[in-house]
VOPAGU-2260 file (C-alpha; in pm, 1 decimal, decimal comma):
REM VOPAGU-2260
SITE   aa  ch    i         X         Y         Z
SITE  ALA   A    0    2472,5   14437,5    7555,7
SITE  ALA   A    1    2625,8   14131,2    7709,1
SITE  GLN   A    2    2970,6   14052,1    7575,1
SITE  PRO   A    3    3029,2   13697,2    7443,2
SITE  PHE   A    4    3218,0   13476,7    7689,3
SITE  ASP   A    5    3536,0   13337,0    7538,1
SITE  TYR   A    6    3529,2   12996,8    7709,3
SITE  GLU   A    7    3832,2   12863,8    7518,6
SITE  SER   A    8    4048,0   13161,5    7616,9
SITE  HIS   A    9    3931,6   13131,3    7977,4
SITE  LEU   A   10    4029,9   12763,8    7991,1
SITE  LYS   A   11    4367,0   12846,1    7836,6
SITE  ASN   A   12    4438,7   13113,6    8100,6
SITE  ARG   A   13    4336,6   12877,3    8379,9
SITE  TYR   A   14    4566,9   12609,4    8239,6
SITE  ILE   A   15    4859,6   12851,8    8218,5
SITE  GLN   A   16    4800,3   12964,2    8575,2
SITE  SER   A   17    4784,7   12606,6    8700,4
SITE  THR   A   18    5107,8   12500,4    8527,9
SITE  SER   A   19    5316,2   12817,1    8564,1
SITE  LEU   A   20    5530,3   12924,4    8855,2
SITE  LYS   A   21    5592,3   13264,0    9006,6
SITE  ILE   A   22    5971,9   13275,0    9013,0
SITE  ALA   A   23    6175,8   13541,4    9190,4
SITE  ILE   A   24    6537,2   13585,1    9078,3
SITE  ILE   A   25    6772,3   13737,8    9334,2
SITE  GLY   A   26    7070,1   13877,1    9143,0
SITE  PHE   A   27    6959,0   14004,9    8804,5
SITE  GLY   A   28    7304,8   14035,1    8652,8
SITE  ASN   A   29    7432,2   13875,3    8335,2
SITE  PHE   A   30    7346,3   13516,4    8431,7
SITE  GLY   A   31    7013,3   13606,5    8591,6
SITE  GLN   A   32    6905,8   13786,3    8274,2
SITE  PHE   A   33    7023,0   13490,1    8067,2
SITE  LEU   A   34    6804,4   13248,1    8265,5
SITE  SER   A   35    6503,9   13479,6    8272,6
SITE  LYS   A   36    6471,2   13486,3    7893,1
SITE  THR   A   37    6393,6   13113,8    7899,9
SITE  PHE   A   38    6192,6   13115,9    8223,3
SITE  LEU   A   39    5958,8   13380,2    8080,3
SITE  ARG   A   40    5828,2   13147,1    7811,6
SITE  HIS   A   41    5605,7   12963,3    8058,5
SITE  HIS   A   42    5637,4   13136,5    8397,6
SITE  THR   A   43    5594,1   13470,6    8574,2
SITE  LEU   A   44    5921,8   13641,2    8662,9
SITE  LEU   A   45    6008,8   13880,6    8946,2
SITE  ALA   A   46    6358,0   14013,7    9011,9
SITE  HIS   A   47    6570,9   14197,8    9266,0
SITE  SER   A   48    6931,3   14311,8    9244,1
SITE  ARG   A   49    7163,2   14563,7    9409,5
SITE  THR   A   50    7193,8   14738,0    9071,2
SITE  ASN   A   51    6880,6   14903,8    8937,2
SITE  TYR   A   52    6780,3   14697,6    8633,7
SITE  ALA   A   53    6422,4   14827,1    8626,9
SITE  ASP   A   54    6428,9   14945,6    8265,1
SITE  LEU   A   55    6595,4   14630,1    8136,0
SITE  ALA   A   56    6360,5   14408,4    8337,7
SITE  ASN   A   57    6057,5   14596,9    8209,4
SITE  HIS   A   58    6181,4   14552,0    7853,6
SITE  LEU   A   59    6208,6   14176,3    7907,3
SITE  GLY   A   60    5871,8   14150,9    8079,9
SITE  VAL   A   61    6008,5   14098,0    8431,4
SITE  SER   A   62    5872,9   14282,4    8737,0
SITE  PHE   A   63    6169,3   14445,7    8912,2
SITE  TYR   A   64    6172,4   14527,9    9285,7
SITE  ALA   A   65    6446,1   14743,7    9435,3
SITE  ASP   A   66    6353,2   14629,6    9786,9
SITE  PRO   A   67    6355,1   14254,2    9868,8
SITE  HIS   A   68    6072,3   14312,2   10121,1
SITE  ASP   A   69    5844,5   14423,0    9837,3
SITE  LEU   A   70    5955,2   14130,1    9625,3
SITE  PHE   A   71    5887,7   13869,1    9893,8
SITE  GLU   A   72    5545,4   14016,5    9968,3
SITE  GLN   A   73    5445,8   13894,9    9620,9
SITE  HIS   A   74    5478,3   13540,1    9760,8
SITE  PRO   A   75    5679,8   13375,6    9480,8
SITE  ASP   A   76    5662,9   12998,0    9452,7
SITE  VAL   A   77    6035,7   12972,5    9386,6
SITE  VAL   A   78    6326,7   13197,4    9485,1
SITE  VAL   A   79    6636,5   13154,8    9266,9
SITE  LEU   A   80    6969,3   13283,8    9396,2
SITE  SER   A   81    7179,0   13396,8    9100,3
SITE  THR   A   82    7435,7   13600,5    9291,2
SITE  SER   A   83    7813,9   13568,8    9303,0
SITE  ILE   A   84    7957,6   13292,0    9518,9
SITE  LEU   A   85    8139,0   13546,1    9735,7
SITE  SER   A   86    7824,6   13743,7    9825,0
SITE  THR   A   87    7589,8   13449,6    9894,3
SITE  GLU   A   88    7625,2   13431,4   10271,3
SITE  THR   A   89    7596,1   13807,8   10322,5
SITE  LEU   A   90    7280,9   13810,8   10110,9
SITE  LEU   A   91    7115,8   13523,5   10295,6
SITE  GLN   A   92    7175,3   13698,4   10627,2
SITE  LYS   A   93    6975,8   14001,5   10506,1
SITE  LEU   A   94    6678,6   13846,4   10325,6
SITE  PRO   A   95    6336,2   13892,2   10495,6
SITE  PHE   A   96    6226,5   13527,5   10499,9
SITE  GLN   A   97    5932,1   13612,0   10725,3
SITE  ARG   A   98    5752,0   13772,9   10429,9
SITE  LEU   A   99    5748,2   13449,2   10228,7
SITE  ARG   A  100    5518,2   13150,3   10249,0
SITE  ARG   A  101    5650,0   12898,8   10497,3
SITE  ASN   A  102    5713,9   12628,1   10235,5
SITE  THR   A  103    5882,5   12840,4    9965,1
SITE  LEU   A  104    6128,5   12658,4    9737,6
SITE  PHE   A  105    6481,3   12803,3    9735,3
SITE  VAL   A  106    6710,4   12725,0    9442,6
SITE  ASP   A  107    7070,1   12822,3    9377,3
SITE  VAL   A  108    7251,8   12818,9    9043,1
SITE  LEU   A  109    7608,2   12862,6    9172,4
SITE  SER   A  110    7908,0   12685,7    9022,2
SITE  VAL   A  111    7991,3   12517,3    9354,9
SITE  LYS   A  112    7739,4   12310,0    9542,6
SITE  GLU   A  113    7843,7   12205,4    9894,4
SITE  PHE   A  114    7897,7   12568,6    9992,7
SITE  PRO   A  115    7543,7   12696,0    9911,6
SITE  ARG   A  116    7390,5   12372,5   10039,5
SITE  ASN   A  117    7547,1   12428,6   10381,6
SITE  LEU   A  118    7442,7   12794,9   10381,9
SITE  PHE   A  119    7083,3   12707,5   10293,6
SITE  LEU   A  120    7065,4   12453,5   10574,1
SITE  LYS   A  121    7215,0   12708,5   10812,0
SITE  TYR   A  122    7007,7   13018,8   10731,8
SITE  LEU   A  123    6678,1   12907,7   10572,7
SITE  PRO   A  124    6377,9   12830,3   10794,2
SITE  PRO   A  125    6333,7   12453,0   10834,5
SITE  ASP   A  126    6001,8   12450,3   10645,4
SITE  PHE   A  127    6157,8   12584,7   10324,9
SITE  ASP   A  128    6238,0   12346,2   10040,5
SITE  ILE   A  129    6593,2   12338,1    9902,6
SITE  LEU   A  130    6704,1   12250,1    9550,3
SITE  CYS   A  131    7072,2   12295,3    9463,7
SITE  THR   A  132    7138,8   12319,2    9089,5
SITE  HIS   A  133    7417,9   12399,9    8847,0
SITE  PRO   A  134    7337,6   12479,6    8483,5
SITE  MET   A  135    7680,4   12392,8    8341,8
SITE  PHE   A  136    7655,8   12651,5    8065,0
SITE  GLY   A  137    7623,1   13025,0    8037,7
SITE  PRO   A  138    7537,7   13315,6    7808,1
SITE  GLU   A  139    7814,7   13217,9    7565,9
SITE  SER   A  140    7792,5   12838,2    7555,3
SITE  GLY   A  141    7411,5   12838,7    7578,8
SITE  LYS   A  142    7325,2   13141,4    7367,8
SITE  THR   A  143    7177,8   12943,0    7077,6
SITE  SER   A  144    7041,4   12632,8    7250,8
SITE  TRP   A  145    7050,0   12441,7    7579,9
SITE  ALA   A  146    6999,9   12107,4    7406,4
SITE  GLY   A  147    7247,4   11846,1    7527,6
SITE  LEU   A  148    7406,1   12077,2    7786,1
SITE  PRO   A  149    7441,3   11927,8    8136,0
SITE  PHE   A  150    7219,0   12045,9    8420,4
SITE  VAL   A  151    7316,0   11908,9    8762,3
SITE  TYR   A  152    7072,5   11911,2    9055,2
SITE  ASP   A  153    7035,4   11777,2    9407,6
SITE  LYS   A  154    6699,0   11765,3    9586,2
SITE  VAL   A  155    6846,8   11854,0    9924,0
SITE  ARG   A  156    6516,4   11903,1   10106,4
SITE  ILE   A  157    6176,2   11869,7    9938,7
SITE  GLY   A  158    5859,7   11825,3   10143,8
SITE  ASP   A  159    5643,4   11514,2   10112,0
SITE  GLU   A  160    5330,4   11704,5   10010,0
SITE  GLU   A  161    5226,1   11645,2    9650,1
SITE  SER   A  162    5212,1   12019,6    9577,9
SITE  ARG   A  163    5573,1   12068,6    9687,4
SITE  ILE   A  164    5695,3   11771,8    9486,1
SITE  LYS   A  165    5511,2   11899,9    9176,4
SITE  ARG   A  166    5652,8   12250,8    9226,5
SITE  CYS   A  167    6006,5   12115,1    9227,5
SITE  ASP   A  168    5935,2   11903,0    8919,3
SITE  LYS   A  169    5787,8   12204,5    8736,5
SITE  PHE   A  170    6105,0   12399,9    8794,7
SITE  LEU   A  171    6323,2   12113,0    8673,3
SITE  ASP   A  172    6095,3   12074,6    8369,5
SITE  ILE   A  173    6213,2   12416,6    8247,5
SITE  PHE   A  174    6556,4   12271,2    8177,2
SITE  GLU   A  175    6435,6   11929,4    8069,1
SITE  LYS   A  176    6203,2   12077,6    7806,4
SITE  GLU   A  177    6493,7   12283,6    7670,9
SITE  GLY   A  178    6676,6   11958,7    7604,1
SITE  CYS   A  179    6929,9   11975,3    7886,9
SITE  ARG   A  180    7104,5   11657,1    7992,7
SITE  MET   A  181    6959,4   11616,5    8341,7
SITE  VAL   A  182    7212,8   11483,0    8592,8
SITE  GLU   A  183    7100,7   11417,4    8950,8
SITE  MET   A  184    7390,7   11383,7    9193,9
SITE  SER   A  185    7487,3   11491,5    9543,1
SITE  CYS   A  186    7650,9   11828,6    9602,8
SITE  MET   A  187    7964,2   11648,5    9722,3
SITE  GLU   A  188    7989,7   11446,0    9401,0
SITE  HIS   A  189    7935,0   11757,4    9192,2
SITE  ASP   A  190    8220,4   11947,4    9354,8
SITE  LYS   A  191    8454,2   11652,7    9310,2
SITE  TYR   A  192    8380,9   11626,0    8937,7
SITE  ALA   A  193    8361,8   12002,5    8880,4
SITE  ALA   A  194    8708,7   12056,3    9026,5
SITE  GLY   A  195    8844,5   11814,2    8768,5
SITE  SER   A  196    8655,6   11969,3    8477,5
SITE  GLN   A  197    8521,5   12320,6    8528,8
SITE  PHE   A  198    8800,8   12453,2    8752,0
SITE  VAL   A  199    9070,8   12301,7    8530,3
SITE  THR   A  200    8899,1   12446,1    8222,1
SITE  HIS   A  201    8884,2   12795,5    8371,8
SITE  THR   A  202    9245,3   12767,0    8489,5
SITE  MET   A  203    9377,3   12669,3    8147,8
SITE  GLY   A  204    9167,0   12938,9    7981,4
SITE  ARG   A  205    9312,9   13206,0    8209,5
SITE  VAL   A  206    9667,8   13073,2    8169,1
SITE  LEU   A  207    9636,6   13086,1    7790,2
SITE  GLU   A  208    9482,8   13434,5    7808,1
SITE  LYS   A  209    9780,3   13562,0    8011,0
SITE  PHE   A  210   10011,2   13379,0    7771,5
SITE  GLY   A  211    9866,1   13597,1    7495,9
SITE  LEU   A  212    9719,5   13336,3    7263,8
SITE  GLU   A  213    9640,9   13498,2    6925,0
SITE  SER   A  214    9491,2   13380,4    6600,3
SITE  SER   A  215    9720,6   13322,8    6302,6
SITE  PRO   A  216    9677,3   13259,0    5927,5
SITE  ILE   A  217    9766,7   12890,7    5979,2
SITE  ASN   A  218    9545,9   12793,3    6275,6
SITE  THR   A  219    9499,1   12420,7    6319,7
SITE  LYS   A  220    9177,1   12274,4    6458,6
SITE  GLY   A  221    9350,7   12209,8    6789,7
SITE  TYR   A  222    9466,3   12570,8    6807,2
SITE  GLU   A  223    9114,8   12692,3    6725,8
SITE  THR   A  224    8991,0   12486,1    7020,7
SITE  LEU   A  225    9235,4   12667,2    7248,8
SITE  LEU   A  226    9123,2   13005,2    7113,4
SITE  ASN   A  227    8760,6   12911,1    7178,8
SITE  LEU   A  228    8853,8   12806,5    7532,1
SITE  VAL   A  229    9004,5   13149,5    7599,7
SITE  GLU   A  230    8699,8   13318,4    7446,6
SITE  ASN   A  231    8456,2   13118,6    7662,1
SITE  THR   A  232    8639,8   13177,7    7990,3
SITE  LYS   A  233    8765,8   13535,7    7964,6
SITE  GLY   A  234    8413,8   13675,6    7985,5
SITE  ASP   A  235    8370,3   13541,4    8339,9
SITE  SER   A  236    8477,1   13761,5    8629,6
SITE  PHE   A  237    8779,2   13677,7    8841,8
SITE  ASP   A  238    8540,7   13662,0    9140,3
SITE  LEU   A  239    8374,4   13361,8    8978,6
SITE  TYR   A  240    8709,8   13192,3    8923,2
SITE  TYR   A  241    8821,2   13275,6    9276,3
SITE  GLY   A  242    8493,3   13133,1    9408,3
SITE  LEU   A  243    8553,0   12807,7    9219,4
SITE  PHE   A  244    8890,2   12786,2    9392,3
SITE  MET   A  245    8800,3   12913,1    9737,9
SITE  TYR   A  246    8470,2   12732,6    9792,5
SITE  ASN   A  247    8546,1   12393,4    9638,9
SITE  GLN   A  248    8770,4   12193,0    9866,1
SITE  ASN   A  249    8888,7   11981,8    9572,2
SITE  ALA   A  250    9020,2   12277,7    9368,8
SITE  LEU   A  251    9356,5   12312,4    9547,1
SITE  GLU   A  252    9439,6   11947,3    9478,9
SITE  GLN   A  253    9365,5   11996,7    9108,1
SITE  LEU   A  254    9579,5   12310,5    9095,7
SITE  GLU   A  255    9870,8   12122,5    9253,1
SITE  ARG   A  256    9825,2   11835,5    9007,7
SITE  LEU   A  257    9837,3   12080,4    8716,2
SITE  ASP   A  258   10156,9   12230,5    8854,6
SITE  MET   A  259   10313,0   11885,2    8899,3
SITE  ALA   A  260   10212,5   11783,3    8546,0
SITE  PHE   A  261   10370,3   12095,4    8397,9
SITE  GLU   A  262   10692,8   12041,2    8595,1
SITE  SER   A  263   10700,8   11676,6    8481,0
SITE  ILE   A  264   10676,4   11780,3    8116,0
SITE  LYS   A  265   10954,0   12037,8    8163,1
SITE  LYS   A  266   11170,6   11772,2    8326,2
SITE  ASP   A  267   11117,7   11534,0    8032,6
SITE  LEU   A  268   11201,2   11806,4    7779,2
SITE  PHE   A  269   11508,5   11937,3    7958,4
SITE  GLY   A  270   11629,0   11581,9    8028,3
SITE  ARG   A  271   11633,3   11501,6    7657,5
SITE  LEU   A  272   11786,9   11840,0    7579,1
SITE  HIS   A  273   12068,3   11760,1    7825,5
SITE  GLN   A  274   12150,3   11442,4    7631,9
SITE  VAL   A  275   12171,7   11641,2    7306,6
SITE  TYR   A  276   12408,9   11892,8    7463,4
SITE  ARG   A  277   12633,2   11615,8    7599,1
SITE  LYS   A  278   12669,6   11462,9    7254,3
SITE  GLN   A  279   12756,5   11804,0    7108,2
SITE  LEU   A  280   13013,0   11873,9    7381,0
SITE  PHE   A  281   13177,6   11532,9    7414,5
SITE  GLY   A  282   13096,7   11368,3    7083,5
SITE  ASP   A  283   12970,5   11017,3    7025,0
SITE  ASN   A  284   13110,6   10790,2    7295,7
SITE  ASN   A  285   12996,3   10472,1    7125,9
SITE  GLY   A  286   13341,0   10417,4    6971,2
SITE  GLU   A  287   13513,2   10447,6    7307,6
SITE  VAL   A  288   13267,7   10203,3    7461,2
SITE  GLU   A  289   13344,4    9945,1    7190,6
SITE  LYS   A  290   13719,4    9981,3    7246,2
SITE  LYS   A  291   13678,8    9922,2    7619,4
SITE  ARG   A  292   13460,0    9620,0    7554,1
SITE  SER   A  293   13715,3    9472,6    7314,9
SITE  LEU   A  294   13997,7    9530,7    7565,4
SITE  ALA   A  295   13797,4    9361,4    7839,0
SITE  GLN   A  296   13753,3    9054,9    7619,9
SITE  GLN   A  297   14132,1    9036,8    7578,5
SITE  LEU   A  298   14193,4    9034,7    7950,7
SITE  LEU   A  299   14261,0    8710,8    8127,6
SITE  GLY   A  300   14105,7    8615,1    8455,0
SITE  ASN   A  301   14430,3    8715,3    8637,1
SITE  GLY   A  302   14436,0    9058,6    8474,7
SITE  SER   A  303   14718,0    8992,3    8224,7
SITE  LEU   A  304   14680,0    9033,3    7844,9
SITE  THR   A  305   14659,9    8740,5    7600,6
SITE  GLU   A  306   14944,2    8893,2    7400,4
SITE  PRO   A  307   15251,5    9049,3    7562,6
SITE  PRO   A  308   15312,8    9419,0    7515,6
SITE  LEU   A  309   15535,3    9526,8    7226,8
SITE  ASP   A  310   15803,2    9648,8    7466,2
SITE  ASN   A  311   15843,2    9301,0    7617,8
SITE  VAL   A  312   15869,6    9146,3    7270,8
SITE  ARG   A  313   16155,8    9374,3    7185,0
SITE  GLN   A  314   16332,0    9289,5    7512,5
SITE  ASP   A  315   16305,4    8913,3    7449,9
SITE  GLY   A  316   16434,5    8944,7    7092,0
SITE  SER   A  317   16732,9    9155,5    7182,4
C-alpha cells in the first residue's frame, strides 16, 4: 500500500536544509565544544582535533573526523578555526585546502585578530572567503546566556556573489539570534582595544591568583568582584595568555603602563610614609619656623636688631 506523503514535514526539511550551514570546527577542545552546543541548534556540525573526541562528539551530535582530509571531503560551507593562537600557523600549513570547494568560508575565533588575518591572507587560496571574529566570552562567562555579550567581527574578504554574502550573514546570525552585541570593526582596531581590556583583565586576574586572593567572612562587593575575576581567568591556559601578549603588538605597551602605574602608587604611598617618619624622628618643626619668622621681622634692613642685645645694655649701664 502506498504510504501517505507528509508534505508539511517535507517542506520543513527543505527549509532547514536551505537555511542551515555545514560547519566544520577545527580544534574541538573546550572552546570548540562550547560553540558547537549552540551551532547545533540550527546547523550541521563536523569536527576535527588532534585529540580523539569521537565519543564526546557523537554524544553531542557532531560528526568527528580524525583525519582532516576526510573532513574536508565532506565539503563544509564554513571552516571554523578554534585552535590555540600558538598552533594556528602550523595547522594552516598542513590543511588540505585542495579538498574543499574553491569558495569556502574560513572563520577564526581567536582572541587576537591581526595575527590570524595575516595568516589567512598568506596561506589560504585567493578564492576563499575570510571572516575574522572574536566571541568575547567563553564557557564560564557565557555558560547561561550569550545575550548582551560582545561579538567582534571583520569581513576581511567576502566574495560579491549573493550566495557567499548570504553564507557569511547566516554564520553571523548564529550570534545575533543569541542576543550578542554585534560589533563590526577592523582587526587592527580590535587588537588596540583588546590590549587595553582583555589583556589587562587577564593580567590582573593572574596577578591576584599568584597573590593568593581568598574569600573571607567579611567580603565586600568590590572584593567579590576581584574573586570573580580570578575565577574567570584562572581556567584559561597560560598559552592563551602568552598568545594575547606575544601576538598583539599593543600588549607590551599595556604591560609597561601597568608597571608604571603600580610604581607610581608605591611612590605616593612611600612619599607620605616618609613625611610621617620625619615628624616622628624630628618632631613638629612648625614652632621653629614661627620663631625664625618672628626673628626675621625684627631684623633691620642693615642686618642689625631693633633692640640691642642684653650684654650691650649691661655695658652701657655700668
